[in-house]
PyMOL CGO cylinders between C-alpha atoms (Angstrom):
from pymol import cmd
from pymol.cgo import CYLINDER

trace = [
    CYLINDER, 232.39, 232.81, 83.91, 229.64, 235.40, 83.29, 0.3, 1, 1, 1, 1, 1, 1,
    CYLINDER, 229.64, 235.40, 83.29, 229.33, 235.01, 79.72, 0.3, 1, 1, 1, 1, 1, 1,
    CYLINDER, 229.33, 235.01, 79.72, 226.72, 231.88, 80.59, 0.3, 1, 1, 1, 1, 1, 1,
    CYLINDER, 226.72, 231.88, 80.59, 223.93, 234.17, 82.24, 0.3, 1, 1, 1, 1, 1, 1,
    CYLINDER, 223.93, 234.17, 82.24, 224.20, 235.42, 78.45, 0.3, 1, 1, 1, 1, 1, 1,
    CYLINDER, 224.20, 235.42, 78.45, 224.11, 232.39, 76.59, 0.3, 1, 1, 1, 1, 1, 1,
    CYLINDER, 224.11, 232.39, 76.59, 220.89, 230.94, 78.56, 0.3, 1, 1, 1, 1, 1, 1,
    CYLINDER, 220.89, 230.94, 78.56, 219.61, 234.97, 78.11, 0.3, 1, 1, 1, 1, 1, 1,
    CYLINDER, 219.61, 234.97, 78.11, 220.05, 234.75, 74.49, 0.3, 1, 1, 1, 1, 1, 1,
    CYLINDER, 220.05, 234.75, 74.49, 218.52, 230.79, 73.92, 0.3, 1, 1, 1, 1, 1, 1,
    CYLINDER, 218.52, 230.79, 73.92, 215.81, 231.96, 76.16, 0.3, 1, 1, 1, 1, 1, 1,
    CYLINDER, 215.81, 231.96, 76.16, 215.16, 234.82, 73.62, 0.3, 1, 1, 1, 1, 1, 1,
    CYLINDER, 215.16, 234.82, 73.62, 215.25, 232.63, 70.66, 0.3, 1, 1, 1, 1, 1, 1,
    CYLINDER, 215.25, 232.63, 70.66, 213.01, 229.68, 71.96, 0.3, 1, 1, 1, 1, 1, 1,
    CYLINDER, 213.01, 229.68, 71.96, 210.86, 232.57, 72.73, 0.3, 1, 1, 1, 1, 1, 1,
    CYLINDER, 210.86, 232.57, 72.73, 209.87, 234.21, 69.70, 0.3, 1, 1, 1, 1, 1, 1,
    CYLINDER, 209.87, 234.21, 69.70, 210.65, 231.59, 67.68, 0.3, 1, 1, 1, 1, 1, 1,
    CYLINDER, 210.65, 231.59, 67.68, 208.05, 229.56, 69.76, 0.3, 1, 1, 1, 1, 1, 1,
    CYLINDER, 208.05, 229.56, 69.76, 205.33, 232.99, 68.52, 0.3, 1, 1, 1, 1, 1, 1,
    CYLINDER, 205.33, 232.99, 68.52, 206.61, 233.28, 64.96, 0.3, 1, 1, 1, 1, 1, 1,
    CYLINDER, 206.61, 233.28, 64.96, 205.83, 229.15, 64.78, 0.3, 1, 1, 1, 1, 1, 1,
    CYLINDER, 205.83, 229.15, 64.78, 202.46, 229.92, 66.02, 0.3, 1, 1, 1, 1, 1, 1,
    CYLINDER, 202.46, 229.92, 66.02, 201.58, 233.10, 63.81, 0.3, 1, 1, 1, 1, 1, 1,
    CYLINDER, 201.58, 233.10, 63.81, 202.62, 231.17, 60.60, 0.3, 1, 1, 1, 1, 1, 1,
    CYLINDER, 202.62, 231.17, 60.60, 200.14, 228.39, 61.84, 0.3, 1, 1, 1, 1, 1, 1,
    CYLINDER, 200.14, 228.39, 61.84, 203.53, 225.79, 62.82, 0.3, 1, 1, 1, 1, 1, 1,
    CYLINDER, 203.53, 225.79, 62.82, 202.73, 222.96, 65.27, 0.3, 1, 1, 1, 1, 1, 1,
    CYLINDER, 202.73, 222.96, 65.27, 200.44, 225.39, 67.62, 0.3, 1, 1, 1, 1, 1, 1,
    CYLINDER, 200.44, 225.39, 67.62, 197.19, 224.86, 65.04, 0.3, 1, 1, 1, 1, 1, 1,
    CYLINDER, 197.19, 224.86, 65.04, 194.12, 223.34, 66.38, 0.3, 1, 1, 1, 1, 1, 1,
    CYLINDER, 194.12, 223.34, 66.38, 191.29, 222.26, 63.92, 0.3, 1, 1, 1, 1, 1, 1,
    CYLINDER, 191.29, 222.26, 63.92, 189.38, 225.32, 65.45, 0.3, 1, 1, 1, 1, 1, 1,
    CYLINDER, 189.38, 225.32, 65.45, 185.32, 224.56, 63.63, 0.3, 1, 1, 1, 1, 1, 1,
    CYLINDER, 185.32, 224.56, 63.63, 183.49, 227.14, 65.04, 0.3, 1, 1, 1, 1, 1, 1,
    CYLINDER, 183.49, 227.14, 65.04, 179.21, 227.82, 63.53, 0.3, 1, 1, 1, 1, 1, 1,
    CYLINDER, 179.21, 227.82, 63.53, 178.04, 231.08, 63.22, 0.3, 1, 1, 1, 1, 1, 1,
    CYLINDER, 178.04, 231.08, 63.22, 179.60, 233.74, 65.71, 0.3, 1, 1, 1, 1, 1, 1,
    CYLINDER, 179.60, 233.74, 65.71, 179.20, 231.30, 68.87, 0.3, 1, 1, 1, 1, 1, 1,
    CYLINDER, 179.20, 231.30, 68.87, 182.31, 231.48, 71.48, 0.3, 1, 1, 1, 1, 1, 1,
    CYLINDER, 182.31, 231.48, 71.48, 185.00, 229.33, 70.69, 0.3, 1, 1, 1, 1, 1, 1,
    CYLINDER, 185.00, 229.33, 70.69, 186.33, 226.95, 74.29, 0.3, 1, 1, 1, 1, 1, 1,
    CYLINDER, 186.33, 226.95, 74.29, 189.55, 226.47, 72.34, 0.3, 1, 1, 1, 1, 1, 1,
    CYLINDER, 189.55, 226.47, 72.34, 190.56, 229.32, 71.14, 0.3, 1, 1, 1, 1, 1, 1,
    CYLINDER, 190.56, 229.32, 71.14, 190.47, 230.72, 74.25, 0.3, 1, 1, 1, 1, 1, 1,
    CYLINDER, 190.47, 230.72, 74.25, 192.28, 228.15, 76.19, 0.3, 1, 1, 1, 1, 1, 1,
    CYLINDER, 192.28, 228.15, 76.19, 195.11, 228.97, 73.37, 0.3, 1, 1, 1, 1, 1, 1,
    CYLINDER, 195.11, 228.97, 73.37, 195.54, 232.28, 73.93, 0.3, 1, 1, 1, 1, 1, 1,
    CYLINDER, 195.54, 232.28, 73.93, 195.03, 231.84, 77.65, 0.3, 1, 1, 1, 1, 1, 1,
    CYLINDER, 195.03, 231.84, 77.65, 198.16, 229.64, 77.62, 0.3, 1, 1, 1, 1, 1, 1,
    CYLINDER, 198.16, 229.64, 77.62, 200.33, 231.76, 75.00, 0.3, 1, 1, 1, 1, 1, 1,
    CYLINDER, 200.33, 231.76, 75.00, 199.71, 234.39, 77.31, 0.3, 1, 1, 1, 1, 1, 1,
    CYLINDER, 199.71, 234.39, 77.31, 201.41, 232.33, 80.64, 0.3, 1, 1, 1, 1, 1, 1,
    CYLINDER, 201.41, 232.33, 80.64, 204.31, 231.00, 77.81, 0.3, 1, 1, 1, 1, 1, 1,
    CYLINDER, 204.31, 231.00, 77.81, 205.05, 234.29, 76.93, 0.3, 1, 1, 1, 1, 1, 1,
    CYLINDER, 205.05, 234.29, 76.93, 205.47, 235.93, 80.62, 0.3, 1, 1, 1, 1, 1, 1,
    CYLINDER, 205.47, 235.93, 80.62, 206.97, 232.66, 82.11, 0.3, 1, 1, 1, 1, 1, 1,
    CYLINDER, 206.97, 232.66, 82.11, 209.00, 233.18, 79.53, 0.3, 1, 1, 1, 1, 1, 1,
    CYLINDER, 209.00, 233.18, 79.53, 209.87, 237.05, 79.01, 0.3, 1, 1, 1, 1, 1, 1,
    CYLINDER, 209.87, 237.05, 79.01, 209.91, 236.02, 83.50, 0.3, 1, 1, 1, 1, 1, 1,
    CYLINDER, 209.91, 236.02, 83.50, 212.91, 233.72, 83.12, 0.3, 1, 1, 1, 1, 1, 1,
    CYLINDER, 212.91, 233.72, 83.12, 214.60, 235.91, 80.75, 0.3, 1, 1, 1, 1, 1, 1,
    CYLINDER, 214.60, 235.91, 80.75, 214.02, 239.22, 83.33, 0.3, 1, 1, 1, 1, 1, 1,
    CYLINDER, 214.02, 239.22, 83.33, 215.30, 236.60, 85.89, 0.3, 1, 1, 1, 1, 1, 1,
    CYLINDER, 215.30, 236.60, 85.89, 218.40, 236.17, 84.60, 0.3, 1, 1, 1, 1, 1, 1,
    CYLINDER, 218.40, 236.17, 84.60, 219.27, 239.55, 83.78, 0.3, 1, 1, 1, 1, 1, 1,
    CYLINDER, 219.27, 239.55, 83.78, 218.28, 239.75, 87.51, 0.3, 1, 1, 1, 1, 1, 1,
    CYLINDER, 218.28, 239.75, 87.51, 221.55, 237.07, 88.45, 0.3, 1, 1, 1, 1, 1, 1,
    CYLINDER, 221.55, 237.07, 88.45, 223.55, 239.74, 86.03, 0.3, 1, 1, 1, 1, 1, 1,
    CYLINDER, 223.55, 239.74, 86.03, 223.24, 242.50, 88.09, 0.3, 1, 1, 1, 1, 1, 1,
    CYLINDER, 223.24, 242.50, 88.09, 220.52, 244.30, 85.08, 0.3, 1, 1, 1, 1, 1, 1,
    CYLINDER, 220.52, 244.30, 85.08, 217.55, 244.83, 88.28, 0.3, 1, 1, 1, 1, 1, 1,
    CYLINDER, 217.55, 244.83, 88.28, 214.28, 246.20, 88.07, 0.3, 1, 1, 1, 1, 1, 1,
    CYLINDER, 214.28, 246.20, 88.07, 214.22, 249.05, 90.20, 0.3, 1, 1, 1, 1, 1, 1,
    CYLINDER, 214.22, 249.05, 90.20, 211.41, 248.92, 92.45, 0.3, 1, 1, 1, 1, 1, 1,
    CYLINDER, 211.41, 248.92, 92.45, 209.62, 252.64, 93.86, 0.3, 1, 1, 1, 1, 1, 1,
    CYLINDER, 209.62, 252.64, 93.86, 212.41, 254.05, 92.25, 0.3, 1, 1, 1, 1, 1, 1,
    CYLINDER, 212.41, 254.05, 92.25, 214.50, 252.18, 94.56, 0.3, 1, 1, 1, 1, 1, 1,
    CYLINDER, 214.50, 252.18, 94.56, 217.31, 250.19, 93.85, 0.3, 1, 1, 1, 1, 1, 1,
    CYLINDER, 217.31, 250.19, 93.85, 216.86, 246.84, 95.32, 0.3, 1, 1, 1, 1, 1, 1,
    CYLINDER, 216.86, 246.84, 95.32, 218.76, 243.73, 96.19, 0.3, 1, 1, 1, 1, 1, 1,
    CYLINDER, 218.76, 243.73, 96.19, 216.12, 240.57, 96.88, 0.3, 1, 1, 1, 1, 1, 1,
    CYLINDER, 216.12, 240.57, 96.88, 216.19, 237.01, 98.03, 0.3, 1, 1, 1, 1, 1, 1,
    CYLINDER, 216.19, 237.01, 98.03, 215.96, 235.13, 94.38, 0.3, 1, 1, 1, 1, 1, 1,
    CYLINDER, 215.96, 235.13, 94.38, 213.00, 234.01, 95.26, 0.3, 1, 1, 1, 1, 1, 1,
    CYLINDER, 213.00, 234.01, 95.26, 211.58, 237.58, 95.79, 0.3, 1, 1, 1, 1, 1, 1,
    CYLINDER, 211.58, 237.58, 95.79, 213.60, 238.44, 92.53, 0.3, 1, 1, 1, 1, 1, 1,
    CYLINDER, 213.60, 238.44, 92.53, 211.56, 235.30, 90.46, 0.3, 1, 1, 1, 1, 1, 1,
    CYLINDER, 211.56, 235.30, 90.46, 208.41, 236.75, 91.74, 0.3, 1, 1, 1, 1, 1, 1,
    CYLINDER, 208.41, 236.75, 91.74, 209.51, 240.29, 90.50, 0.3, 1, 1, 1, 1, 1, 1,
    CYLINDER, 209.51, 240.29, 90.50, 210.35, 239.36, 87.21, 0.3, 1, 1, 1, 1, 1, 1,
    CYLINDER, 210.35, 239.36, 87.21, 206.95, 237.62, 86.59, 0.3, 1, 1, 1, 1, 1, 1,
    CYLINDER, 206.95, 237.62, 86.59, 205.13, 239.98, 88.11, 0.3, 1, 1, 1, 1, 1, 1,
    CYLINDER, 205.13, 239.98, 88.11, 206.73, 242.60, 85.67, 0.3, 1, 1, 1, 1, 1, 1,
    CYLINDER, 206.73, 242.60, 85.67, 206.42, 240.58, 83.13, 0.3, 1, 1, 1, 1, 1, 1,
    CYLINDER, 206.42, 240.58, 83.13, 202.39, 240.05, 83.42, 0.3, 1, 1, 1, 1, 1, 1,
    CYLINDER, 202.39, 240.05, 83.42, 201.98, 243.32, 83.91, 0.3, 1, 1, 1, 1, 1, 1,
    CYLINDER, 201.98, 243.32, 83.91, 204.35, 244.71, 81.00, 0.3, 1, 1, 1, 1, 1, 1,
    CYLINDER, 204.35, 244.71, 81.00, 202.25, 242.12, 78.35, 0.3, 1, 1, 1, 1, 1, 1,
    CYLINDER, 202.25, 242.12, 78.35, 198.98, 242.51, 79.10, 0.3, 1, 1, 1, 1, 1, 1,
    CYLINDER, 198.98, 242.51, 79.10, 200.03, 246.51, 79.09, 0.3, 1, 1, 1, 1, 1, 1,
    CYLINDER, 200.03, 246.51, 79.09, 199.17, 247.37, 82.71, 0.3, 1, 1, 1, 1, 1, 1,
    CYLINDER, 199.17, 247.37, 82.71, 201.64, 249.48, 82.91, 0.3, 1, 1, 1, 1, 1, 1,
    CYLINDER, 201.64, 249.48, 82.91, 201.21, 250.37, 86.97, 0.3, 1, 1, 1, 1, 1, 1,
    CYLINDER, 201.21, 250.37, 86.97, 205.17, 251.76, 86.85, 0.3, 1, 1, 1, 1, 1, 1,
    CYLINDER, 205.17, 251.76, 86.85, 205.79, 250.63, 90.66, 0.3, 1, 1, 1, 1, 1, 1,
    CYLINDER, 205.79, 250.63, 90.66, 208.96, 248.41, 88.86, 0.3, 1, 1, 1, 1, 1, 1,
    CYLINDER, 208.96, 248.41, 88.86, 211.02, 249.30, 86.10, 0.3, 1, 1, 1, 1, 1, 1,
    CYLINDER, 211.02, 249.30, 86.10, 213.26, 247.67, 84.21, 0.3, 1, 1, 1, 1, 1, 1,
    CYLINDER, 213.26, 247.67, 84.21, 216.83, 249.24, 83.45, 0.3, 1, 1, 1, 1, 1, 1,
    CYLINDER, 216.83, 249.24, 83.45, 218.86, 249.31, 81.34, 0.3, 1, 1, 1, 1, 1, 1,
    CYLINDER, 218.86, 249.31, 81.34, 218.72, 246.55, 78.41, 0.3, 1, 1, 1, 1, 1, 1,
    CYLINDER, 218.72, 246.55, 78.41, 215.71, 245.72, 80.55, 0.3, 1, 1, 1, 1, 1, 1,
    CYLINDER, 215.71, 245.72, 80.55, 213.71, 248.73, 78.94, 0.3, 1, 1, 1, 1, 1, 1,
    CYLINDER, 213.71, 248.73, 78.94, 213.62, 247.44, 75.01, 0.3, 1, 1, 1, 1, 1, 1,
    CYLINDER, 213.62, 247.44, 75.01, 213.10, 243.94, 76.02, 0.3, 1, 1, 1, 1, 1, 1,
    CYLINDER, 213.10, 243.94, 76.02, 210.18, 245.31, 78.19, 0.3, 1, 1, 1, 1, 1, 1,
    CYLINDER, 210.18, 245.31, 78.19, 209.34, 247.12, 75.19, 0.3, 1, 1, 1, 1, 1, 1,
    CYLINDER, 209.34, 247.12, 75.19, 209.14, 244.27, 72.83, 0.3, 1, 1, 1, 1, 1, 1,
    CYLINDER, 209.14, 244.27, 72.83, 207.11, 242.56, 75.43, 0.3, 1, 1, 1, 1, 1, 1,
    CYLINDER, 207.11, 242.56, 75.43, 204.93, 245.36, 75.35, 0.3, 1, 1, 1, 1, 1, 1,
    CYLINDER, 204.93, 245.36, 75.35, 204.46, 244.92, 71.60, 0.3, 1, 1, 1, 1, 1, 1,
    CYLINDER, 204.46, 244.92, 71.60, 204.56, 241.34, 71.57, 0.3, 1, 1, 1, 1, 1, 1,
    CYLINDER, 204.56, 241.34, 71.57, 201.15, 241.73, 74.30, 0.3, 1, 1, 1, 1, 1, 1,
    CYLINDER, 201.15, 241.73, 74.30, 199.38, 244.20, 70.83, 0.3, 1, 1, 1, 1, 1, 1,
    CYLINDER, 199.38, 244.20, 70.83, 200.09, 241.43, 68.52, 0.3, 1, 1, 1, 1, 1, 1,
    CYLINDER, 200.09, 241.43, 68.52, 199.50, 238.52, 70.33, 0.3, 1, 1, 1, 1, 1, 1,
    CYLINDER, 199.50, 238.52, 70.33, 195.04, 238.94, 70.16, 0.3, 1, 1, 1, 1, 1, 1,
    CYLINDER, 195.04, 238.94, 70.16, 195.40, 240.42, 66.50, 0.3, 1, 1, 1, 1, 1, 1,
    CYLINDER, 195.40, 240.42, 66.50, 197.33, 237.31, 65.26, 0.3, 1, 1, 1, 1, 1, 1,
    CYLINDER, 197.33, 237.31, 65.26, 193.89, 235.29, 67.21, 0.3, 1, 1, 1, 1, 1, 1,
    CYLINDER, 193.89, 235.29, 67.21, 191.66, 236.75, 65.34, 0.3, 1, 1, 1, 1, 1, 1,
    CYLINDER, 191.66, 236.75, 65.34, 193.00, 236.46, 62.33, 0.3, 1, 1, 1, 1, 1, 1,
    CYLINDER, 193.00, 236.46, 62.33, 193.65, 232.70, 63.16, 0.3, 1, 1, 1, 1, 1, 1,
    CYLINDER, 193.65, 232.70, 63.16, 189.80, 232.84, 63.55, 0.3, 1, 1, 1, 1, 1, 1,
    CYLINDER, 189.80, 232.84, 63.55, 189.12, 234.76, 60.28, 0.3, 1, 1, 1, 1, 1, 1,
    CYLINDER, 189.12, 234.76, 60.28, 191.03, 232.36, 58.41, 0.3, 1, 1, 1, 1, 1, 1,
    CYLINDER, 191.03, 232.36, 58.41, 189.56, 229.20, 60.00, 0.3, 1, 1, 1, 1, 1, 1,
    CYLINDER, 189.56, 229.20, 60.00, 185.90, 230.54, 59.32, 0.3, 1, 1, 1, 1, 1, 1,
    CYLINDER, 185.90, 230.54, 59.32, 186.91, 231.28, 55.72, 0.3, 1, 1, 1, 1, 1, 1,
    CYLINDER, 186.91, 231.28, 55.72, 187.86, 227.81, 55.53, 0.3, 1, 1, 1, 1, 1, 1,
    CYLINDER, 187.86, 227.81, 55.53, 185.40, 226.38, 56.91, 0.3, 1, 1, 1, 1, 1, 1,
    CYLINDER, 185.40, 226.38, 56.91, 183.33, 228.23, 54.13, 0.3, 1, 1, 1, 1, 1, 1,
    CYLINDER, 183.33, 228.23, 54.13, 185.20, 227.20, 51.12, 0.3, 1, 1, 1, 1, 1, 1,
    CYLINDER, 185.20, 227.20, 51.12, 184.72, 223.34, 52.66, 0.3, 1, 1, 1, 1, 1, 1,
]
cmd.load_cgo(trace, "trace")
């Protein structure tokens, strides 16, 4: 019955990527962003924060599922078996560090986890750019009205 964790893993990957693509294309998460001049937009800040949290949780879940499939995260160069709570904490920590491109190196993935971490780091670079583009588009639409 090892097929069920892979189905969960694939489903989580599809949901996370579909949500990101939908956001970038201006789907359901589109907000009417009104900014006057160049003031700070609280709406954009909170939206970016929520999107980052969703991506961190989504990829943390992916790393957790992979850990349950014995594709583990290596801590300080040692392969460790930790409790389920410890695995969740390590997965979320690694997800956050990877997305925010900090990359301390204290936890490293092995196997397919390396590719997934690479994709997550790429998303960490692309998200702020997507928000800036949305802000510019929104400002241009407001000026055209």
